[in-house]
Rosetta silent file (secondary structure, phi, psi, omega in degrees, C-alpha in Angstrom):
SEQUENCE: MYRKEEMLNNAYSKSDFSLDEGEFLLKEMQDMRDELTKYGDVVQGLTNQSREIIPLKQRKTNVTRPTNVTAICEYKQNNVSYIVWII
SCORE:     score description
SCORE:     0.000 S_00000001
   1 L     0.000  -33.624  178.481  -23.856  -12.522   20.329 S_00000001
   2 H   -63.171  -41.785  178.024  -21.369  -15.284   21.067 S_00000001
   3 H   -62.983  -37.297  178.535  -23.721  -17.826   19.454 S_00000001
   4 H   -64.885  -39.835  178.552  -24.011  -15.610   16.391 S_00000001
   5 H   -64.358  -43.291  177.188  -20.231  -15.470   16.109 S_00000001
   6 H   -60.055  -42.197 -179.895  -20.005  -19.264   16.368 S_00000001
   7 H   -62.702  -42.985  178.503  -22.656  -19.594   13.682 S_00000001
   8 H   -62.133  -41.640 -178.285  -20.751  -17.240   11.378 S_00000001
   9 H   -72.897  -29.552 -175.708  -17.512  -19.161   11.912 S_00000001
  10 H   -99.591  -59.350 -172.163  -19.071  -22.622   11.480 S_00000001
  11 L   -74.330  -32.390 -173.141  -22.189  -22.556    9.299 S_00000001
  12 L  -103.124   10.447 -178.366  -21.204  -19.752    6.941 S_00000001
  13 L   -96.124    8.314  178.165  -17.555  -20.625    6.413 S_00000001
  14 L   -65.380  144.032  176.650  -18.236  -23.209    3.678 S_00000001
  15 L  -102.104  -20.863  179.047  -16.432  -22.586    0.421 S_00000001
  16 L  -120.555  121.551  175.773  -18.509  -24.967   -1.737 S_00000001
  17 L  -157.162  160.998 -178.685  -22.317  -24.827   -1.798 S_00000001
  18 L   -78.725  171.163  179.178  -25.130  -24.866   -4.315 S_00000001
  19 H   -62.302  -42.660  178.862  -27.007  -21.814   -5.544 S_00000001
  20 H   -63.343  -43.175  178.190  -30.040  -22.679   -3.385 S_00000001
  21 H   -63.690  -39.463  179.014  -27.842  -23.139   -0.319 S_00000001
  22 H   -62.588  -42.904  178.201  -26.114  -19.844   -1.086 S_00000001
  23 H   -64.611  -40.401  178.875  -29.414  -17.969   -1.312 S_00000001
  24 H   -64.048  -46.370  179.339  -30.568  -19.559    1.948 S_00000001
  25 H   -62.527  -39.508  178.823  -27.300  -18.666    3.699 S_00000001
  26 H   -62.805  -43.399  178.534  -27.474  -15.112    2.357 S_00000001
  27 H   -63.059  -43.590  178.946  -31.017  -14.664    3.706 S_00000001
  28 H   -62.989  -39.946  179.646  -29.987  -16.041    7.108 S_00000001
  29 H   -66.938  -36.198  176.431  -26.979  -13.717    7.208 S_00000001
  30 H   -65.722  -40.876  176.793  -29.172  -10.713    6.381 S_00000001
  31 H   -63.196  -41.054  178.992  -31.537  -11.705    9.202 S_00000001
  32 H   -64.536  -38.937  177.751  -28.550  -12.071   11.534 S_00000001
  33 H   -60.621  -42.122  178.552  -27.285   -8.616   10.502 S_00000001
  34 H   -63.189  -41.896  178.370  -30.674   -7.138   11.420 S_00000001
  35 H   -62.865  -43.874 -179.110  -30.574   -8.860   14.828 S_00000001
  36 H   -67.083  -31.547  175.160  -27.045   -7.616   15.489 S_00000001
  37 H   -63.714  -39.733  176.695  -28.098   -4.094   14.527 S_00000001
  38 H   -63.429  -41.962  176.501  -30.786   -4.290   17.219 S_00000001
  39 H   -59.805  -39.168  178.888  -28.133   -5.422   19.712 S_00000001
  40 H   -60.725  -40.180  177.897  -26.058   -2.416   18.686 S_00000001
  41 H   -64.317  -40.453  179.345  -28.952   -0.095   19.521 S_00000001
  42 H   -65.120  -45.467  179.599  -29.334   -1.730   22.949 S_00000001
  43 H   -62.077  -42.341  178.656  -25.596   -1.453   23.656 S_00000001
  44 H   -62.668  -41.356  177.349  -25.588    2.198   22.580 S_00000001
  45 H   -62.119  -42.598  177.985  -28.552    2.914   24.890 S_00000001
  46 H   -65.849  -37.674  177.378  -26.774    1.248   27.823 S_00000001
  47 H   -61.983  -43.851  178.907  -23.619    3.211   27.043 S_00000001
  48 H   -64.278  -40.797  179.232  -25.589    6.467   27.129 S_00000001
  49 H   -66.832  -35.014 -177.211  -27.244    5.498   30.434 S_00000001
  50 H   -65.529  -24.092  179.001  -23.899    4.552   31.978 S_00000001
  51 L   -67.953  -18.982 -178.317  -22.648    8.114   31.556 S_00000001
  52 L   -91.855   -6.625 -178.646  -25.236    9.224   34.120 S_00000001
  53 L   -79.903  130.490 -179.990  -24.098    6.801   36.846 S_00000001
  54 L   -80.784  130.179  179.074  -22.123    8.483   39.607 S_00000001
  55 L   -58.136  151.185 -176.383  -18.858    6.647   40.412 S_00000001
  56 H   -56.096  -41.219 -178.893  -18.758    4.837   43.768 S_00000001
  57 H   -61.010  -39.477 -179.784  -16.114    7.148   45.250 S_00000001
  58 H   -72.713  -26.950  179.440  -18.291   10.193   44.567 S_00000001
  59 H   -68.636  -26.663 -176.273  -21.354    8.504   46.072 S_00000001
  60 H   -87.070  -12.963 -177.202  -19.586    8.228   49.440 S_00000001
  61 L   -77.823  151.614  177.561  -18.540   11.877   49.687 S_00000001
  62 L   -72.706  147.944  178.974  -20.523   14.378   51.715 S_00000001
  63 L   -77.145  128.044 -176.531  -22.651   16.865   49.833 S_00000001
  64 L  -103.810  -12.137 -179.798  -21.046   20.321   49.936 S_00000001
  65 L  -142.865  158.626  179.314  -23.716   22.302   48.100 S_00000001
  66 L   -60.740  141.607 -179.483  -27.496   22.047   47.666 S_00000001
  67 L  -134.526  133.564  175.410  -28.575   19.488   45.057 S_00000001
  68 L   -75.532  132.776  178.103  -31.981   18.980   43.498 S_00000001
  69 L  -131.672  159.657  177.011  -33.266   15.429   43.929 S_00000001
  70 E  -123.005  122.916  176.702  -36.434   13.585   42.958 S_00000001
  71 E   -75.762  131.905  178.954  -37.991   11.031   45.318 S_00000001
  72 E  -107.600  -17.001  171.818  -39.064    7.896   43.476 S_00000001
  73 E  -166.730  160.801  177.447  -40.556    5.978   46.424 S_00000001
  74 E  -137.495  137.703  178.293  -41.035    6.055   50.177 S_00000001
  75 E  -147.528  161.132  179.399  -41.462    3.102   52.516 S_00000001
  76 E  -119.059  142.398  176.492  -41.468    2.289   56.233 S_00000001
  77 E  -147.469  125.645 -179.155  -39.752   -0.592   57.988 S_00000001
  78 L    52.386   48.203  178.873  -39.593   -1.092   61.759 S_00000001
  79 L    60.434   22.552  176.174  -41.055    2.386   62.378 S_00000001
  80 E  -119.979  128.958  178.588  -38.324    4.007   60.264 S_00000001
  81 E   -89.452  137.749  176.819  -39.200    5.884   57.089 S_00000001
  82 E  -122.729  141.814  173.525  -36.944    5.516   54.066 S_00000001
  83 E  -122.893  125.373  175.517  -37.005    7.590   50.902 S_00000001
  84 E   -95.361  129.583 -175.531  -35.341    6.300   47.776 S_00000001
  85 E  -138.402  161.335  174.813  -34.237    9.149   45.542 S_00000001
  86 E  -124.300  151.390  179.867  -32.269    9.872   42.439 S_00000001
  87 L   -93.932    0.000    0.000  -30.165   12.897   41.703 S_00000001
């Protein structure tokens, strides 16, 4: 996104250009708008996922009531079984 901003500030800040150059710049800017829209969708998805992350302070507290969890994998290391789970 930083590169796109630099491009907007440098390549598209000309005040004098021909009609052909203007059409080319307009097409490139429309393509850039489409790319940035895709970035917006990704950022929105990450924002939605971040709402489900439990803050670090809450992760360290003891559980005071039963909670449903789903195991996503189980593995053994040095004769100790580990279960990785999500809440």
